[in-house]
C-alpha positions in Angstrom: 0.0 0.1 0.0 1.5 3.4 -1.0 1.4 6.4 1.2 -1.3 8.0 -1.0 -3.4 4.9 -0.9 -3.0 4.6 2.8 -4.0 8.1 3.5 -7.1 7.8 1.4 -8.1 4.5 3.0 -7.6 5.8 6.5 -10.4 8.3 5.9 -13.0 5.5 5.5 -11.2 2.9 7.6 -14.3 2.3 9.7 -16.2 1.1 6.7 -13.3 -1.0 5.7 -13.2 -2.6 9.1 -16.9 -3.3 9.1 -16.7 -5.0 5.7 -13.6 -7.0 6.6 -15.1 -8.1 10.0 -18.2 -9.4 8.3 -16.2 -11.2 5.6 -13.3 -12.7 7.7 -14.8 -13.4 11.1 -17.2 -16.4 11.4 -20.7 -15.1 11.4 -21.8 -17.6 14.2 -19.2 -16.2 16.5 -19.2 -12.5 15.5 -21.3 -11.4 18.7 -18.8 -13.2 21.0 -15.8 -11.9 19.1 -17.0 -8.4 19.5 -17.2 -8.8 23.3 -13.7 -10.2 23.2 -12.5 -7.2 21.1 -14.2 -4.7 23.3 -12.4 -6.4 26.3 -9.0 -6.2 24.7 -9.4 -2.6 23.7 -10.1 -1.7 27.4 -7.1 -3.7 28.5 -4.7 -1.7 26.0 -3.8 -4.6 23.6 -2.3 -3.4 20.4 -4.7 -3.3 17.4 -2.7 -6.1 15.6 -3.0 -8.5 18.6 -6.7 -7.7 18.7 -6.9 -8.9 15.2 -4.9 -12.0 15.5 -6.4 -13.0 18.9 -9.9 -12.6 17.4 -8.9 -14.7 14.4 -9.5 -11.7 12.1 -7.3 -12.9 9.3 -7.0 -10.0 6.9 -3.7 -9.1 5.5 -4.8 -5.8 4.1 -5.5 -4.5 7.5 -1.9 -4.9 8.6 -0.7 -2.1 6.3 -2.5 0.6 8.3 -0.7 2.6 11.1 -1.3 1.8 14.7 -3.1 5.1 15.3 -5.4 4.5 12.3 -6.3 1.0 13.5 -6.9 2.2 17.1 -9.1 4.9 16.0 -11.0 2.6 13.6 -11.5 -0.2 16.1 -12.8 2.3 18.7 -15.4 3.8 16.4 -16.5 0.3 15.2 -16.9 -1.4 18.5 -17.8 1.8 20.4 -15.1 1.3 23.1 -12.1 3.7 23.7 -8.6 2.6 24.3 -7.4 3.5 27.8 -5.7 6.8 28.2 -2.2 7.0 29.6 -1.2 3.5 28.4 1.6 3.6 25.7 0.4 1.5 22.6 3.8 -0.4 22.8 2.8 -1.9 26.2 0.7 -4.7 24.7 0.2 -7.6 27.1 0.4 -10.1 24.3 3.2 -9.3 21.9 5.1 -7.1 24.4 5.2 -4.3 21.9 7.0 -6.2 19.0 4.4 -5.7 16.5 4.4 -1.8 17.1 8.2 -1.9 17.0 8.2 -3.5 13.6 5.4 -1.4 12.3 7.5 1.8 12.6 8.2 3.5 9.3 11.9 3.8 10.1 12.1 0.0 10.6 10.4 -0.8 7.4 12.5 1.7 5.5 15.6 0.2 7.0 14.5 -3.3 5.9 13.9 -2.2 2.3 17.2 -0.4 2.3 19.1 -3.6 3.6 17.4 -5.8 1.0 18.0 -3.4 -1.9 21.7 -2.8 -1.0 22.6 -6.4 -0.1 23.9 -7.2 -3.5 21.9 -10.3 -3.9 20.4 -11.1 -7.3 17.0 -12.9 -7.0 13.6 -12.5 -8.7 11.9 -12.9 -5.3 12.6 -13.7 -1.7 11.3 -15.4 1.5 10.5 -13.6 4.6 11.7 -15.7 7.5 10.5 -14.5 10.8 12.0 -15.8 14.1 9.9 -14.5 16.9 10.6 -15.3 20.7 9.5 -18.5 22.1 7.9 -16.7 25.0 5.2 -15.4 22.7 4.0 -19.0 22.0 3.2 -19.6 25.7 1.8 -16.0 26.3 -0.7 -16.8 23.5 -1.6 -20.0 25.1 -2.2 -18.3 28.4 -4.2 -15.5 26.8 -6.6 -18.3 25.4 -7.2 -19.3 29.1 -7.8 -15.7 30.1 -10.3 -15.0 27.3 -12.1 -18.3 27.0 -11.5 -20.0 30.4 -11.0 -23.7 31.1 -11.8 -26.4 33.6 -9.3 -24.8 36.2 -9.9 -21.0 35.4 -12.8 -18.6 34.7 -13.1 -16.7 31.5 -12.7 -12.9 32.0 -15.1 -12.2 29.2 -17.6 -15.0 28.5 -20.2 -16.5 30.8 -19.2 -20.0 30.1 -15.7 -21.7 29.8 -14.5 -23.4 26.7 -14.0 -27.1 26.7 -10.7 -28.8 26.1 -11.2 -29.5 22.4 -12.3 -25.9 21.6 -9.3 -24.3 23.2 -6.9 -25.5 20.4 -9.1 -23.9 17.7 -9.0 -20.6 19.6 -5.2 -20.1 19.6 -4.3 -16.6 18.1 -2.8 -16.1 14.7 1.0 -16.4 15.3 2.9 -13.0 15.5 5.2 -14.4 12.9 2.3 -14.4 10.3 1.2 -10.8 11.2 4.7 -9.6 10.8 4.8 -11.1 7.4 1.3 -9.5 6.6 2.9 -6.2 7.8 6.3 -6.2 6.1 5.7 -8.2 2.8 3.2 -5.8 1.1 5.1 -2.9 2.3 8.4 -4.0 0.7 7.0 -5.5 -2.5 6.3 -2.2 -4.4 9.4 -0.6 -3.1 11.7 -3.3 -4.0 10.0 -4.5 -7.2 10.4 -8.0 -5.8 7.6 -10.2 -4.6 7.7 -12.4 -1.4 7.4 -16.0 -2.3 7.0 -19.2 -0.3 10.0 -20.9 -2.1 12.8 -18.7 -3.2 16.6 -18.7 -3.5 17.0 -15.6 -1.2 15.9 -15.4 2.4 15.5 -12.3 4.5 15.8 -13.6 8.1 14.3 -11.2 10.7 15.2 -12.3 14.1 13.2 -10.7 16.9 14.5 -11.1 20.5 13.5 -9.9 23.9 15.2 -9.7 27.3 12.8 -12.2 28.8 14.5 -15.6 29.5 13.2 -18.4 27.4 10.5 -20.7 29.0 11.8 -23.6 31.2 10.3 -26.9 30.2 9.7 -29.4 33.1 11.5 -32.6 32.8 8.1 -34.4 33.0 6.9 -32.5 29.9 10.1 -33.1 28.0 10.0 -36.8 28.6 6.5 -36.9 26.9 7.8 -35.5 23.8 8.1 -37.8 20.8 11.5 -39.3 20.1 11.7 -37.5 16.8 11.1 -34.1 18.5 13.8 -34.9 21.2 16.2 -35.9 18.5 15.6 -32.7 16.6 16.1 -30.7 19.7 19.4 -32.4 20.5 20.5 -31.9 16.8 19.9 -28.1 17.1 21.7 -28.0 20.3 24.8 -29.7 18.8 24.8 -27.3 15.9 25.1 -24.4 18.4 21.5 -22.9 17.9 20.5 -20.6 20.7 18.1 -21.9 23.4 15.2 -19.8 22.3 15.3 -21.2 18.7 15.6 -24.8 20.0 12.5 -24.4 22.3 10.1 -23.4 19.4 9.2 -27.0 18.2 9.1 -28.4 21.7 6.7 -25.7 23.0 4.4 -26.0 20.0 4.2 -29.8 20.8 3.5 -29.1 24.5 0.8 -26.7 23.9 -0.8 -28.9 21.2 -1.0 -31.7 23.9 -1.3 -29.9 27.1 -3.2 -26.5 26.4 -5.9 -27.6 28.8 -3.3 -27.9 31.6 -3.7 -24.5 33.1 -1.0 -24.9 35.7 1.6 -26.0 33.1 0.9 -23.1 30.9 1.2 -20.6 33.7 4.6 -22.2 34.6 5.9 -22.0 31.1 4.7 -18.4 30.7 6.1 -17.6 34.1 3.1 -15.3 34.8 -0.5 -15.5 35.7 -3.8 -14.3 34.2 -4.8 -11.7 33.5 -1.9 -11.4 31.3 0.0 -8.2 31.9 2.6 -6.2 30.0 6.2 -6.9 31.1 8.9 -4.4 30.4 11.4 -5.8 28.0 14.2 -4.7 25.7 13.3 -5.6 22.0 16.2 -6.4 19.6 15.6 -7.0 15.9 18.3 -8.3 13.7 18.0 -8.6 9.9 20.2 -10.9 7.7 20.1 -11.8 4.1 21.2 -15.2 3.2 20.6 -17.6 0.3 20.6 -21.3 -0.6 23.9 -22.7 -1.7 24.7 -22.9 -5.3 26.5 -26.1 -6.6 29.1 -25.8 -9.4 30.1 -29.2 -10.9 32.9 -30.0 -13.0 36.0 -32.2 -13.4 39.6 -31.4 -12.6 42.9 -32.6 -13.8 46.0 -32.5 -11.6 49.2 -32.1 -13.7 51.8 -32.3 -11.0 52.5 -34.6 -8.1 52.9 -33.6 -4.4 49.7 -31.4 -4.4 47.1 -32.4 -1.8 43.4 -32.3 -2.6 42.5 -30.1 0.3 44.2 -27.6 2.7 45.6 -24.1 2.5 42.3 -22.5 1.5 42.5 -19.7 4.0 46.2 -18.9 3.2 45.4 -18.8 -0.6 42.3 -16.5 0.0 44.2 -14.2 2.3 47.3 -13.9 0.0 45.1 -13.8 -3.1 47.5 -16.1 -4.8 48.5 -19.7 -4.3 52.0 -20.5 -2.7 54.3 -22.9 -4.7 55.7 -26.0 -3.2 58.9 -25.4 -1.3 61.8 -27.8 -0.5 61.7 -29.2 3.1 64.9 -30.0 5.0 63.6 -33.0 6.9 62.4 -34.8 3.7 59.0 -35.5 5.4 55.7 -34.2 4.4 52.8 -33.2 6.6 51.0 -36.4 5.8 54.0 -38.6 6.6 54.9 -39.4 3.0 58.8 -39.2 2.7 58.7 -37.5 -0.7 60.9 -34.4 0.0 58.4 -31.6 -0.7 56.3 -29.6 1.7 53.0 -28.9 -0.2 51.9 -25.2 0.1 49.1 -25.6 -2.2 46.1 -27.9 -2.8 43.5 -28.4 -5.4 40.8 -26.7 -3.3 43.1 -23.8 -2.5 43.8 -23.2 -6.2 40.2 -23.4 -7.1 38.2 -22.0 -4.2 39.3 -18.4 -4.4 38.3 -18.2 -8.0 34.8 -19.5 -7.3 34.4 -17.2 -4.3 35.3 -14.1 -6.2 33.3 -15.0 -9.3 30.2 -15.8 -7.4 30.5 -12.9 -4.8 30.2 -15.6 -2.0 30.8 -15.5 1.6 32.6 -18.9 1.5 32.8 -22.2 -0.6 33.2 -25.9 0.2 35.1 -28.1 -2.0 33.6 -31.8 -2.5 35.2 -34.4 -4.8 34.5 -38.0 -5.8 37.2 -39.6 -3.7 40.7 -38.3 -3.7 44.1 -39.3 -5.2 47.1 -39.5 -3.0 49.3 -36.5 -2.8 52.0 -38.1 -5.1 49.5 -39.3 -7.7 48.4 -37.3 -10.8 44.8 -37.0 -12.1 44.7 -37.5 -16.0 42.2 -38.4 -18.6 38.8 -36.5 -18.2 39.6 -35.6 -14.7 37.9 -36.3 -11.3 34.3 -35.1 -10.7 34.0 -32.2 -8.0 31.5 -29.7 -6.7 32.2 -26.4 -5.3 29.3 -25.4 -3.0 29.0 -21.6 -2.8 27.8 -20.2 0.4 25.7 -17.0 0.2 26.4 -16.3 -3.4 25.1 -13.0 -4.4 25.1 -13.4 -8.2 25.9 -17.0 -8.7 22.6 -17.7 -10.5 23.3 -15.3 -13.3 27.0 -16.0 -13.9 28.5 -17.7 -16.9 30.4 -20.4 -15.3 31.9 -21.9 -18.4 33.7 -18.4 -18.7 35.2 -19.0 -15.2 36.3 -22.5 -16.4 38.2 -20.7 -19.4 39.7 -18.1 -17.0 41.1 -20.8 -14.8 42.7 -22.8 -17.6 44.2 -19.7 -19.0 45.7 -18.5 -15.7 49.4 -18.9 -16.1 50.1 -20.0 -12.6 47.1 -22.2 -11.8 47.1 -24.1 -15.2 50.5 -25.5 -14.5 49.1 -27.4 -11.6 45.4 -28.1 -12.5 43.0 -28.0 -15.3 39.1 -27.8 -15.6 38.2 -30.5 -18.2 36.4 -29.4 -21.3 36.2 -25.7 -20.0 32.9 -27.1 -18.4 31.5 -26.0 -15.2 27.7 -26.4 -14.7 25.7 -24.6 -11.9 22.9 -26.3 -10.0 20.5 -24.4 -7.8 18.5 -27.1 -6.1 18.9 -30.6 -4.5 22.3 -30.0 -3.5 22.4 -32.9 -1.1 21.3 -35.1 -4.0 24.2 -33.9 -6.0 26.8 -34.5 -3.1 25.2 -37.9 -2.5 25.6 -38.8 -6.2 29.2 -37.6 -6.1 29.9 -39.8 -3.0 28.4 -42.9 -4.3 30.4 -42.5 -7.5 33.6 -42.3 -5.5 32.6 -45.6 -3.7 30.9 -47.7 -6.5 32.3 -46.7 -9.8 35.2 -48.2 -11.8 38.5 -46.3 -12.1 41.6 -46.9 -14.2 45.2 -46.2 -13.3 48.5 -46.2 -14.9 51.5 -47.3 -12.9 55.3 -47.4 -13.4 56.5 -50.4 -11.3 59.7 -52.0 -10.2 60.1 -55.8 -9.6 62.8 -57.4 -7.4 62.9 -60.3 -9.9 63.1 -60.0 -13.7 59.7 -59.8 -15.4 58.4 -63.2 -16.7 58.5 -63.5 -20.4 54.8 -64.0 -20.4 53.8 -60.9 -18.4 51.5 -59.7 -21.0 49.5 -62.9 -21.2 49.3 -63.0 -17.3 47.9 -59.5 -17.2 45.4 -60.3 -20.0 44.1 -63.3 -17.9 43.1 -61.2 -15.1 39.3 -60.4 -15.3 37.1 -59.4 -12.4 39.5 -60.8 -9.9 38.3 -60.5 -6.2 41.0 -59.4 -3.8 40.9 -59.1 0.0 42.5 -55.9 1.6 43.2 -55.2 5.1 43.2 -51.6 6.0 46.7 -50.5 4.8 49.4 -49.8 7.4 50.1 -46.3 6.2 46.4 -45.4 6.9 45.6 -47.4 10.0 46.1 -44.3 12.2 43.0 -42.7 10.7 41.0 -45.5 9.2 39.2 -48.5 10.8 41.1 -51.7 10.9 38.9 -54.1 8.7 39.1 -56.3 5.6 37.6 -55.1 2.4 36.7 -57.0 -0.7 37.4 -55.2 -4.0 37.4 -56.2 -7.7 40.3 -55.9 -10.1 38.4 -55.6 -13.4 41.4 -56.1 -15.5 45.1 -55.4 -16.1 46.8 -54.2 -19.4 50.5 -54.5 -19.8 51.5 -51.3 -21.5 55.3 -51.7 -22.0 58.5 -53.1 -20.7 61.1 -50.5 -19.8 63.8 -53.0 -18.7 64.0 -56.4 -17.1 62.9 -54.8 -13.7 60.9 -51.8 -14.8 57.4 -51.8 -16.6 54.3 -49.8 -17.1 50.9 -51.3 -16.4 47.2 -50.1 -16.5 45.0 -51.2 -13.8 41.2 -51.2 -13.9 39.7 -51.5 -10.4 36.6 -50.9 -8.3 36.5 -47.5 -6.7 37.9 -47.6 -3.2 40.7 -50.2 -4.0 44.2 -49.4 -2.5 46.2 -49.7 -5.7 49.7 -49.2 -4.1 48.9 -52.1 -1.7 47.6 -54.3 -4.6 51.0 -53.8 -6.1 53.2 -54.2 -3.1 51.0 -56.5 -1.1 51.4 -54.3 2.1 53.4 -57.2 3.8 50.9 -59.8 2.7 47.8 -57.7 3.9 46.4 -57.6 0.4 45.8 -61.0 -1.3 46.3 -61.8 -4.1 48.7 -59.1 -4.9 50.3 -58.1 -8.4 53.5 -60.0 -7.2 51.5 -63.3 -6.9 49.8 -62.7 -10.2 53.2 -62.3 -11.9 55.4 -64.7 -10.1 53.0 -67.0 -8.4 52.5 -67.5 -4.7 55.6 -68.3 -2.9 55.2 -70.9 0.0 57.2 -72.8 2.6 58.7 -69.6 4.0 60.2 -68.3 0.7 60.1 -64.5 0.2 57.6 -63.2 -2.3 59.3 -60.9 -4.9 58.7 -57.4 -4.3 56.7 -55.2 -6.7 56.7 -51.5 -5.9 54.8 -48.5 -7.6 57.2 -45.7 -8.5 54.7 -43.4 -10.1 51.0 -43.7 -10.3 48.4 -41.8 -12.4 44.6 -41.9 -12.2 43.3 -42.2 -15.9 39.6 -42.3 -15.5 36.8 -42.0 -12.8 33.9 -43.7 -14.5 30.8 -41.8 -13.8 28.5 -39.4 -15.8 29.5 -36.0 -14.6 28.4 -33.3 -14.6 24.9 -34.6 -14.4 22.7 -34.1 -17.4 19.8 -31.7 -17.1 17.1 -34.4 -16.9 18.9 -36.4 -14.2 16.4 -35.2 -11.5 18.7 -32.3 -10.4 17.6 -28.7 -11.5 20.3 -26.8 -13.3 20.6 -23.1 -13.3 19.7 -21.7 -16.6 22.8 -20.2 -18.4 
C-alpha cells in the first residue's frame, strides 16, 4: 500500500473494518468476538494483537498505522482505548508488532534488501519470533475463554478442552509477514514467495528468559522431536530457537493444563505487559549454489584439500617449497612440503566470481598426494555459500579463465572448459558424487619395479586377469586414521603397457572404486591377497620370500561416472 493509498483508505477505515469483519470473522461467533475485542481494547492490547487473537485474518488491515487502526476499532466497537497506556505496552506481543510497524524500521528493511547485492527475482521472509510469545498466546486463550481450572474474563461459560486449540491466536510471525511483505514489495519490485533462493531472516529477541520446560513435559515429547532438539543443540543454535518446536508440541497436547501453561509463561492471568528490551536483527542469506565439473592434476605432491585460508588471504597460491627433513605433513617421505592444494587453487576463483561468503570443495574420492589425475579428470562440486550473483554468472567463462591462468594452469585444469551450476537438490548432488567415489570403476597407470626380472609371459598373465576378487586389510600407512577391517574389492582387468627393462614396466589397472592400488601392487606385507606380485610370479610358499613389486609413479586415468549430471537427471540446473 502506497502512502497516498493509505491516506485515502484511512479516511474511511471504519467502513473497511466493518466489511472486513463481516467477511473474515465467522458469522456464528461475531457477537462473542465483538465482546472479546471490546475487552482487549479496554485492556490496551495493540490493534494487531486484537486482530490475531480474534482470528480476524485479513492481510490488508496490517498495512495501516497503529493510530489509524486504534481509531477505527474504537469507532466500530464503540469502546475507547485507555488513556495513559503506551500503545507499545501490549500484554500479548510485548510491543514487538508496534516496533516492527514503525516507518523507520520498514524503510531500513527495504534499504538492507535493496543494497545487499543479492540477485534474485523473489525472496522469502523468514521471521523468528521469541518463544515466550508461544506460551503467552496459550495463556491468553485461558484468560479469554476459560478452562476447567480457570474462569473466562469475558464469556459467561468456559471453553471445553477441544475448543481451546481452535482458539489459539494467529501467530505473531504471520502478522509480521502481513505487515512487512506488502510494504516491501512495491518498493523493491520483488515479491515475497514461499519458495525462493533468497531469504530475509528477521530475528526478533526480547530480554525475557526463554521458558523452562519441566522434565516431565520433555519426557512426554516424541522421540523425533527430542532428536531434533538435540541436533539443534549440537549445531550451536540458541536456546530460544531450540524451544520453538518443543513448546508447540507441548501446547498442542497440554493446552488444557492451566498450571503447566502458567509455569511455562512464568506469569498468571490476567496477562500483563512486562517491560522488555526488544532487539531485531536482519540478515540476508541464500541457498547454496553447486558448481559441478572435473579437474585434472598435472603435478605430483599437491594435496586435494588444505591451505584454502592462506590462498584466500594472500590472493595467490603458494608454490611447493623444499623441506629439509624430507618428510611431508601427511608422513609421506617425498621431499616436498606442499603449500598448495586443489581446493586452495580453485576456491578463491569461485568465491570471487560468485560474490560468495565462502565455498566448500567436494570431490568424488581423492588421489594420493603423489598421484596425478589425468584423462577426463575427477568429478567435483564447489558449494558456494551465500553467493550474491551465482545464479546469473556464466560459469563456463570461469572455467576458461582458470585454464588460462598462467600460474594455476601449470598445476590443474578444468576438463572441457565445463562448469555447470545447480540451484537445487544440493544434497542429492553430493550424495551422487559420494556414491560415484565408492561404487564406480576407475583406471590407473603405474610405473612399477620388480625385485625379480619380469616373466616372459607378463602380457598374457595380465590379460588373464578379469574381475578378480581381492581381500585388502586396512593399509598400514592409513591405520592411524581408518578403521582396521578387511575389504573385498574387484580388479576388473590389467593391461601390460610396455616393458622398460627387465625390472621396470608400465601397467594399466582397472579396479573398483575404493581399491588401494599401491597395496595391490606391493601387497602391504601380505595384507592384500592376491597381490600383483602373486599374479606375476605365483604364490611363494614354505617360507620363501615373495618377490617385491613397488609402484614408482601412479596416475589416475579415469573415474567412470557421468559428470556433470545431465539436465534431466532429476537435479535442477541453473539456466545459463
